C-alpha positions in Angstrom: 2.7 -4.3 12.6 6.4 -5.1 12.0 7.1 -7.7 9.5 10.7 -9.7 9.7 12.3 -12.1 6.7 14.6 -14.8 7.7 18.2 -14.7 5.9 20.6 -17.7 6.2 24.0 -16.9 7.7 26.3 -19.2 5.7 29.0 -18.7 7.9 27.2 -20.0 11.2 24.1 -21.9 9.1 21.7 -20.4 11.4 18.7 -18.0 10.3 18.3 -14.6 11.5 15.6 -12.5 11.4 15.9 -9.1 9.7 13.2 -6.5 10.3 11.4 -5.4 7.2 10.2 -2.5 8.8 6.6 -1.2 9.9 3.7 -2.5 7.9 -0.1 -1.1 8.6 -3.0 -1.9 6.9 -5.1 0.6 4.3 -7.5 1.4 7.2 -4.3 2.4 9.8 -3.2 4.5 7.1 -6.4 6.2 6.9 -6.3 6.9 10.9 -3.0 8.4 10.5 -4.0 10.8 7.9 -7.5 11.5 9.8 -9.8 10.3 6.7 -12.4 7.8 6.3 -12.0 4.2 5.3 -13.9 5.1 1.8 -12.0 8.3 1.5 -8.5 6.6 1.9 -9.4 4.2 -0.9 -10.6 7.3 -3.4 -7.5 9.1 -2.6 -5.1 5.9 -3.3 -6.8 4.8 -6.2 -6.1 8.3 -7.7 -2.7 7.8 -7.1 -2.9 4.1 -8.8 -1.7 2.9 -5.5 -5.0 0.9 -5.2 -7.1 -0.7 -8.1 -10.5 -2.1 -7.7 -10.9 -5.9 -8.7 -13.8 -8.3 -9.0 -17.4 -7.6 -9.8 -20.9 -7.1 -8.5 -20.9 -7.9 -4.5 -17.2 -9.1 -4.6 -15.5 -5.8 -5.7 -12.4 -4.8 -3.7 -9.9 -2.5 -3.5 -6.3 -4.1 -3.8 -2.9 -2.8 -4.3 -1.9 -2.2 -7.6 0.6 -4.9 -9.1 3.4 -2.2 -9.7 3.4 -2.0 -5.5 3.7 -5.3 -4.9 6.6 -5.5 -7.6 8.5 -2.9 -5.7 8.1 -4.5 -2.4 6.6 -1.3 -1.0 3.2 -3.2 -0.3 2.0 -7.0 0.5 -1.4 -8.5 -0.5 -2.1 -10.9 2.6 -4.6 -13.8 1.9 -4.8 -16.6 4.4 -7.4 -19.3 4.1 -10.5 -18.9 6.1 -10.4 -15.1 6.2 -10.9 -11.8 4.4 -8.0 -10.8 2.1 -6.3 -7.6 3.0 -3.4 -5.5 2.2 -0.3 -4.1 4.1 1.6 -0.8 3.2 5.4 -0.5 3.6 7.6 2.3 4.9 8.7 3.3 1.4 5.0 3.4 0.2 4.0 5.6 3.0 6.7 8.3 2.3 5.6 8.0 -1.4 2.2 8.4 -0.8 3.1 11.5 1.7 4.8 13.3 -1.0 1.9 13.0 -3.4 -0.9 13.7 -0.6 -1.6 17.5 -1.0 -1.1 17.5 -4.7 -3.9 14.9 -5.0 -6.3 16.5 -2.4 -5.9 19.4 -4.3 -6.8 17.7 -7.7 -9.7 16.1 -6.0 -11.2 19.2 -4.4 -10.7 20.8 -7.7 -13.1 18.4 -9.4 -15.7 18.5 -6.8 -18.5 20.9 -8.0 -20.6 23.2 -5.6 -23.6 20.9 -5.9 -21.5 17.9 -5.0 -20.1 19.8 -2.0 -23.8 20.7 -1.2 -24.7 17.3 -1.2 -22.3 16.2 0.7 -22.9 18.4 3.7 -26.5 17.3 3.6 -25.7 14.0 3.7 -23.6 14.2 6.5 -26.0 16.1 8.3 -28.7 13.6 7.7 -26.3 10.7 8.9 -26.0 12.5 12.3 -29.6 11.9 12.8 -29.7 8.3 12.4 -29.6 6.3 15.2 -28.4 3.1 13.5 -25.5 5.3 12.0 -24.5 6.0 8.5 -26.2 4.8 5.3 -24.6 2.2 3.6 -23.3 3.2 0.1 -26.5 1.5 -2.0 -29.0 3.5 0.6 -26.6 6.9 0.3 -26.8 6.3 -3.6 -30.7 6.1 -3.6 -30.6 9.2 -0.7 -28.7 11.2 -3.3 -31.2 10.2 -6.0 -34.1 11.6 -4.2 -32.5 14.7 -2.6 -29.8 15.7 -5.3 -31.4 14.4 -8.7 -29.4 16.7 -10.7 -26.1 15.2 -9.7 -24.2 13.0 -12.2 -23.0 9.5 -11.8 -19.4 11.2 -11.4 -20.5 13.6 -8.7 -22.2 11.0 -6.5 -19.1 9.0 -7.0 -17.2 12.2 -5.5 -19.6 12.5 -2.7 -19.5 9.1 -1.7 -16.0 8.5 -2.2 -16.7 5.4 -4.4 -16.1 4.5 -8.2 -18.7 5.7 -10.5 -18.9 2.0 -11.6 -20.5 1.4 -8.1 -22.8 4.1 -8.4 -24.0 3.1 -11.7 -24.9 -0.5 -10.2 -27.0 0.7 -7.2 -28.7 3.2 -9.6 -29.5 0.5 -12.0 -31.0 -1.8 -8.8 -33.0 1.1 -7.9 -34.6 1.8 -11.0 -35.5 -1.7 -11.2 -37.2 -1.8 -7.8 -39.1 1.4 -8.9 -40.3 -0.2 -12.1 -41.4 -3.5 -10.1 -43.0 -1.5 -7.7 -45.1 0.7 -10.2 -46.0 -2.2 -11.9 -47.3 -3.9 -8.9 -49.4 -0.9 -7.9 -51.0 -0.8 -11.2 -52.2 -4.3 -10.7 -55.9 -4.9 -9.8 -56.4 -6.8 -6.7 -57.1 -9.9 -8.1 -53.7 -9.9 -9.8 -52.0 -9.1 -6.9 -53.3 -12.0 -5.2 -52.6 -14.2 -8.0 -49.2 -13.2 -7.7 -48.8 -13.3 -3.9 -50.2 -16.9 -4.1 -47.1 -17.6 -6.9 -44.6 -16.5 -4.3 -42.5 -19.2 -2.6 -42.7 -19.0 1.3 -41.4 -21.1 3.9 -43.4 -22.4 7.0 -42.0 -22.3 10.2 -41.6 -26.1 12.2 -43.5 -24.4 14.9 -46.6 -23.6 12.9 -48.8 -26.7 13.1 
């Protein structure tokens, strides 16, 4: 998308539109390089172009402050829409100059078990009619099928942060703990627990 700025011509008093060049979103940048949405964010995070902001469910990759200060990228925040960022021509040149080196460094960090796990997960995803697993579901899948992987290795497989992997592993551990406790309850305890659970009655039910 081409962006413009308005510059006042003091001799005529008119505002002239000046092109700022072609600006694209992070997802469009991923398409240019032929990589996925999560992978492009992992690569740009390694370049310190993107940073992770927010917490819990509201985590989001945003352009780093230095990028915005150099006017190489812009944070777009409009009321009623999800915030997103756009990348300018100068930043695209800067990224292109560092792309191959960043990929080599990332691949150098990828262990053989991580590579094997990535391939296995990709093959599993091709068998799913509903599409690829979500990140949370993929973390659980890796925990079952590749329990030897560290959190850092899982993050490399999924192109996400280690913090996000840790968050979903903690959720999974709690779910397993609750399931074991429920399984070990006798029938009376289960029935009492079920009676205590809140439920909503449909308006169609008399």
